[in-house]
C-alpha positions as CSV (number, residue, x, y, z in Angstrom):
1,M,-101.6,-37.5,-10.0
2,T,-99.3,-37.9,-7.1
3,D,-100.3,-41.5,-6.5
4,Q,-98.6,-42.5,-9.7
5,I,-95.2,-41.5,-8.4
6,F,-93.3,-44.4,-6.7
7,V,-91.6,-43.2,-3.5
8,S,-88.8,-44.7,-1.5
9,I,-88.7,-43.9,2.2
10,V,-85.2,-44.3,3.7
11,M,-84.6,-44.6,7.4
12,P,-81.1,-44.8,9.0
13,V,-81.5,-46.2,12.5
14,R,-79.3,-47.5,15.3
15,N,-80.5,-48.5,18.8
16,E,-83.9,-46.8,18.5
17,E,-85.9,-49.2,20.7
18,A,-87.5,-46.3,22.5
19,F,-89.0,-44.7,19.4
20,I,-88.9,-47.2,16.5
21,A,-92.5,-48.4,17.0
22,R,-93.8,-44.9,16.8
23,S,-91.5,-43.7,14.0
24,L,-91.8,-46.7,11.8
25,G,-95.5,-47.0,12.7
26,A,-96.1,-43.5,11.3
27,V,-94.3,-44.4,8.1
28,L,-96.4,-47.5,7.7
29,N,-99.6,-45.5,8.2
30,Q,-99.2,-42.9,5.5
31,D,-102.3,-41.8,3.6
32,Y,-100.2,-42.1,0.3
33,P,-101.1,-45.3,-1.6
34,H,-99.2,-48.1,0.0
35,E,-98.5,-49.8,-3.4
36,S,-96.6,-46.6,-4.4
37,I,-94.3,-46.7,-1.4
38,E,-91.3,-48.8,-0.5
39,I,-89.6,-48.6,2.9
40,L,-85.9,-49.2,3.4
41,I,-84.3,-49.2,6.8
42,A,-80.5,-49.1,7.1
43,D,-79.8,-50.6,10.6
44,G,-76.5,-49.6,12.0
45,E,-75.9,-52.9,13.8
46,S,-78.4,-52.1,16.7
47,S,-77.5,-53.8,19.9
48,D,-80.8,-53.2,21.7
49,R,-84.4,-54.4,20.8
50,T,-84.8,-52.2,17.7
51,L,-84.9,-55.1,15.2
52,E,-87.1,-57.2,17.5
53,I,-89.6,-54.4,17.9
54,M,-89.6,-53.7,14.1
55,H,-90.4,-57.3,13.3
56,S,-93.3,-57.2,15.7
57,L,-95.1,-54.4,13.9
58,S,-98.0,-54.9,11.5
59,G,-97.0,-54.2,7.9
60,M,-93.4,-55.2,8.2
61,E,-93.8,-57.2,5.0
62,R,-93.6,-53.8,3.3
63,V,-90.2,-53.0,4.9
64,R,-86.7,-54.0,3.7
65,I,-83.9,-54.0,6.2
66,I,-80.3,-53.2,5.0
67,C,-77.2,-53.8,7.1
68,N,-75.1,-50.7,7.8
69,P,-71.9,-51.8,9.4
70,Q,-70.4,-48.3,9.3
71,R,-73.3,-47.3,11.7
72,T,-73.4,-43.6,10.7
73,Q,-76.5,-41.9,9.3
74,A,-74.7,-40.8,6.1
75,A,-73.6,-44.4,5.4
76,G,-77.0,-45.7,6.1
77,L,-78.7,-43.2,3.9
78,N,-76.3,-43.9,1.0
79,K,-76.8,-47.7,1.3
80,A,-80.6,-47.3,1.3
81,I,-80.6,-44.8,-1.6
82,Q,-78.4,-47.1,-3.7
83,Q,-81.0,-49.9,-3.4
84,A,-84.1,-47.6,-3.6
85,R,-86.3,-47.9,-6.7
86,G,-88.4,-44.7,-6.2
87,A,-88.5,-41.7,-8.4
88,I,-88.6,-39.7,-5.2
89,I,-86.4,-40.4,-2.1
90,I,-87.8,-39.3,1.3
91,R,-85.7,-39.4,4.5
92,V,-87.2,-40.2,7.8
93,D,-85.2,-40.4,11.0
94,G,-85.7,-42.9,13.8
95,H,-86.4,-40.2,16.4
96,T,-89.1,-38.5,14.3
97,I,-92.8,-39.1,14.0
98,I,-94.1,-37.9,10.7
99,A,-97.7,-36.8,10.1
100,P,-100.1,-39.1,8.2
101,D,-99.9,-36.9,5.1
102,Y,-96.1,-36.4,5.2
103,V,-95.3,-38.3,2.0
104,R,-98.1,-36.7,0.1
105,Q,-97.1,-33.3,1.2
106,C,-93.4,-33.9,0.2
107,V,-94.5,-35.2,-3.3
108,S,-96.8,-32.2,-3.8
109,A,-94.2,-29.7,-2.7
110,L,-91.6,-31.2,-5.1
111,Q,-94.1,-31.1,-8.0
112,E,-95.4,-27.6,-7.3
113,T,-92.0,-25.9,-6.8
114,G,-89.6,-27.9,-8.9
115,A,-87.1,-27.8,-6.0
116,C,-84.3,-30.3,-5.7
117,N,-85.0,-30.8,-2.0
118,V,-88.1,-30.1,0.2
119,G,-88.7,-30.4,3.9
120,G,-90.6,-29.2,6.8
121,L,-90.0,-27.6,10.2
122,M,-88.2,-29.3,13.0
123,N,-90.8,-29.5,15.8
124,P,-89.0,-30.8,18.8
125,V,-90.8,-32.7,21.6
126,G,-89.8,-32.9,25.2
127,I,-90.5,-35.8,27.5
128,T,-88.8,-34.7,30.7
129,R,-89.2,-31.3,32.3
130,M,-85.8,-30.3,31.0
131,G,-86.6,-31.9,27.7
132,K,-89.6,-29.7,27.3
133,A,-87.6,-26.6,28.1
134,I,-85.0,-27.7,25.5
135,A,-87.7,-28.2,22.9
136,G,-89.1,-24.7,23.6
137,A,-85.7,-23.1,23.5
138,I,-84.7,-24.7,20.2
139,R,-87.7,-23.0,18.5
140,S,-86.3,-19.6,19.6
141,P,-84.3,-17.4,17.2
142,F,-81.8,-17.0,20.1
143,A,-80.9,-20.7,20.0
144,V,-80.3,-22.0,16.4
145,P,-81.8,-19.4,13.9
146,S,-82.1,-21.8,10.9
147,A,-85.3,-21.3,9.0
148,F,-86.5,-24.9,9.7
149,H,-86.2,-24.1,13.5
150,I,-88.0,-20.8,13.6
151,S,-89.9,-20.0,10.4
152,R,-93.6,-20.7,10.0
153,K,-93.9,-19.7,6.3
154,K,-93.2,-21.3,3.0
155,Q,-89.8,-20.2,1.6
156,Y,-86.7,-21.1,-0.3
157,T,-83.8,-21.5,2.1
158,D,-80.3,-23.0,2.5
159,T,-81.3,-26.3,4.3
160,V,-84.3,-28.1,5.6
161,Y,-85.1,-30.8,8.2
162,M,-84.6,-34.4,6.9
163,G,-85.5,-33.9,3.2
164,A,-87.2,-35.3,0.1
165,W,-85.5,-35.4,-3.3
166,P,-86.1,-36.4,-6.9
167,R,-83.8,-39.4,-7.4
168,W,-82.0,-37.6,-10.2
169,V,-80.5,-35.1,-7.7
170,F,-78.2,-37.8,-6.3
171,E,-77.2,-38.8,-9.8
172,R,-76.3,-35.2,-10.6
173,V,-74.6,-33.9,-7.4
174,G,-73.6,-37.2,-5.7
175,A,-74.4,-39.0,-2.5
176,F,-74.0,-37.9,1.1
177,D,-70.4,-37.4,2.1
178,E,-69.8,-40.0,4.8
179,R,-66.7,-38.2,6.0
180,L,-68.7,-35.2,7.2
181,A,-71.2,-36.7,9.7
182,P,-73.2,-35.2,11.3
183,N,-73.1,-32.2,8.9
184,E,-73.7,-34.4,5.8
185,D,-77.2,-33.0,5.1
186,Y,-76.1,-29.4,5.1
187,E,-73.2,-30.2,2.9
188,L,-75.4,-32.0,0.4
189,N,-77.7,-29.0,0.3
190,Y,-74.8,-26.7,-0.4
191,R,-73.8,-28.9,-3.4
192,I,-77.4,-28.7,-4.6
193,H,-77.3,-24.9,-4.4
194,R,-73.9,-24.7,-6.1
195,A,-75.3,-26.8,-8.9
196,G,-78.2,-24.4,-9.4
197,G,-80.9,-26.3,-7.5
198,E,-83.2,-24.9,-4.8
199,I,-84.2,-26.0,-1.3
200,Y,-87.8,-25.4,-0.3
201,L,-89.3,-25.2,3.2
202,S,-93.0,-26.0,3.6
203,P,-94.8,-25.9,7.0
204,N,-97.3,-28.3,5.4
205,I,-94.6,-31.1,5.7
206,R,-95.2,-31.9,9.4
207,S,-93.3,-34.1,11.9
208,H,-92.3,-34.2,15.5
209,Y,-88.7,-34.8,16.6
210,F,-87.9,-36.3,20.0
211,G,-84.6,-34.6,20.8
212,R,-82.2,-34.5,23.8
213,Q,-83.8,-34.5,27.3
214,T,-80.9,-33.4,29.5
215,L,-78.4,-30.6,29.4
216,R,-75.5,-33.1,29.4
217,T,-76.7,-34.9,26.2
218,L,-77.6,-31.5,24.6
219,A,-74.1,-30.2,25.3
220,R,-72.6,-33.3,23.8
221,Q,-74.8,-33.0,20.7
222,Y,-74.0,-29.4,20.0
223,F,-70.2,-29.8,20.7
224,Y,-70.2,-32.5,18.1
225,Y,-72.2,-30.3,15.7
226,G,-69.7,-27.4,16.1
227,K,-66.7,-29.7,15.6
228,A,-68.3,-31.3,12.6
229,K,-69.0,-28.0,11.0
230,T,-65.3,-27.3,10.6
231,N,-64.9,-30.4,8.4
232,T,-67.6,-29.0,6.0
233,L,-65.7,-25.7,5.9
234,K,-62.5,-27.5,4.9
235,K,-64.3,-28.8,1.9
236,H,-66.5,-25.8,1.2
237,P,-65.1,-22.6,2.8
238,A,-67.8,-20.6,1.0
239,S,-70.6,-22.6,2.8
240,L,-70.1,-20.6,6.0
241,R,-73.1,-18.5,7.1
242,L,-72.9,-15.5,9.5
243,R,-75.3,-17.2,12.0
244,Q,-72.8,-20.1,12.3
245,L,-70.0,-17.7,13.5
246,V,-72.0,-16.1,16.4
247,A,-71.4,-18.8,19.0
248,P,-67.7,-19.3,18.1
249,C,-67.1,-15.6,18.3
250,F,-68.9,-15.4,21.7
251,V,-66.8,-18.3,23.1
252,G,-63.6,-16.7,21.7
253,A,-64.4,-13.3,23.2
254,L,-65.4,-14.9,26.5
255,L,-62.2,-16.8,26.9
256,G,-59.9,-14.3,25.1
257,G,-61.2,-11.4,27.1
258,I,-59.7,-12.7,30.3
259,P,-56.0,-12.5,29.4
260,L,-56.7,-9.4,27.4
261,A,-58.1,-7.7,30.5
262,V,-54.8,-8.4,32.3
263,M,-52.8,-6.6,29.6
264,I,-55.4,-3.8,28.9
265,P,-57.5,-3.1,32.0
266,L,-60.0,-1.0,30.0
267,S,-61.0,-4.2,28.1
268,L,-62.3,-5.7,31.3
269,W,-65.3,-3.3,31.1
270,L,-66.0,-4.3,27.5
271,W,-65.8,-7.9,28.5
272,L,-68.2,-7.3,31.4
273,L,-70.5,-5.3,29.1
274,M,-70.6,-8.2,26.7
275,L,-71.4,-10.7,29.5
276,V,-74.2,-8.5,30.9
277,A,-75.7,-8.1,27.4
278,Y,-75.6,-11.8,26.8
279,L,-77.2,-12.6,30.2
280,S,-79.9,-10.0,29.6
281,A,-80.7,-11.4,26.2
282,N,-80.7,-14.9,27.7
283,L,-83.4,-13.8,30.2
284,I,-85.5,-12.0,27.7
285,F,-85.5,-14.9,25.2
286,S,-86.0,-17.4,28.1
287,L,-89.1,-15.5,29.1
288,A,-90.4,-15.3,25.6
289,A,-89.9,-19.1,25.1
290,A,-91.5,-19.9,28.5
291,R,-94.5,-17.7,27.4
292,R,-95.1,-20.1,24.5
293,I,-94.8,-23.4,26.4
294,G,-95.6,-22.5,30.0
295,Y,-94.0,-20.3,32.6
296,R,-93.2,-23.4,34.8
297,Y,-90.4,-24.1,32.4
298,F,-88.9,-20.6,32.8
299,W,-86.3,-21.6,35.4
300,C,-84.9,-24.2,33.0
301,M,-84.6,-22.0,30.0
302,P,-81.7,-19.8,31.1
303,F,-79.5,-22.9,31.3
304,V,-80.5,-24.2,27.8
305,F,-79.4,-21.3,25.7
306,P,-75.8,-21.1,27.1
307,T,-75.5,-24.9,26.8
308,I,-76.2,-24.7,23.1
309,H,-74.0,-21.6,22.5
310,L,-71.0,-22.6,24.5
311,A,-71.0,-26.3,23.3
312,W,-71.4,-25.3,19.7
313,G,-68.7,-22.6,20.0
314,A,-66.3,-24.7,21.9
315,G,-66.7,-27.6,19.5
316,F,-66.1,-25.3,16.5
317,W,-62.8,-24.0,18.1
318,V,-61.7,-27.5,19.0
319,G,-62.3,-28.6,15.4
320,L,-60.7,-25.5,13.9
321,V,-57.6,-25.4,16.1
322,G,-57.3,-29.2,16.5
323,G,-57.9,-29.8,12.8
324,G,-61.3,-31.5,13.4
325,V,-61.6,-35.0,11.9
326,R,-59.1,-35.6,9.2
327,L,-60.9,-36.0,5.8
328,P,-59.7,-39.2,4.1
329,R,-59.4,-39.2,0.3
330,R,-62.4,-40.6,-1.5
331,K,-62.0,-44.0,-3.0
332,H,-62.7,-44.0,-6.7
């Protein structure tokens, strides 16, 4: 019986006053037996009303708050996992509202598959007009073609959104690498695969993610993602996937094609052909995304895809050429 398994929910948060009442409220209202759940929140020294709002919620006697002076998600996750008592560890982020049966579905998926990590789809939610366009675009295969963004079927994959693990996984493959934020989840999943474990995606594990609502914050997010990816590649060169090279190659060709055209005039036509092909694909996928969420968002869509691609690609090159963030040696 799944209600016999004690579960630890770990939440790394920092300055989440806009969402914490909903995200933590959803955790507190799970249909899984409450006596079989503990909730650990690693607070990264929030300077807003996050802690005040948390303490005002009904059911806070079931929550344990841990100080996370490093402030990063990876450090917060590690601190919470170290103190967790559950046989299963389930991650929930502060910007995410999980479904009432989220914990039960995670436990069931782990039991049924024997996987080392299970998770669901990332279902982004927009609040502003641009935010809704961003949410619609992220679900497109033209944006970020990871399975948890675009798939709607159960499958084994390379990574999932958030995650749920048997506790022994961390004892076998180690904790999150705090040097690799924000790519620490992908890197952990790579180590799980390398150790012979499997990652399972189940659409039954449902949640909603409140992501970026402006192009500026979206660009900053994906630039950081692209730059952080190079740190993971330093540690695990074989972890690179073809889909992760598309945006850097596009940015490289876009910038490199200009001086090349000066030296080889014929290459200008190839550069223009690439640009026309990209703009055409952008319009086609923008139309397809707008068809799903409403045509009134179509005029925002063509700006979202280039923001993601150019920011990710530029961040990747900056990390690669500039050396990314230096990886300190682990302390033993």
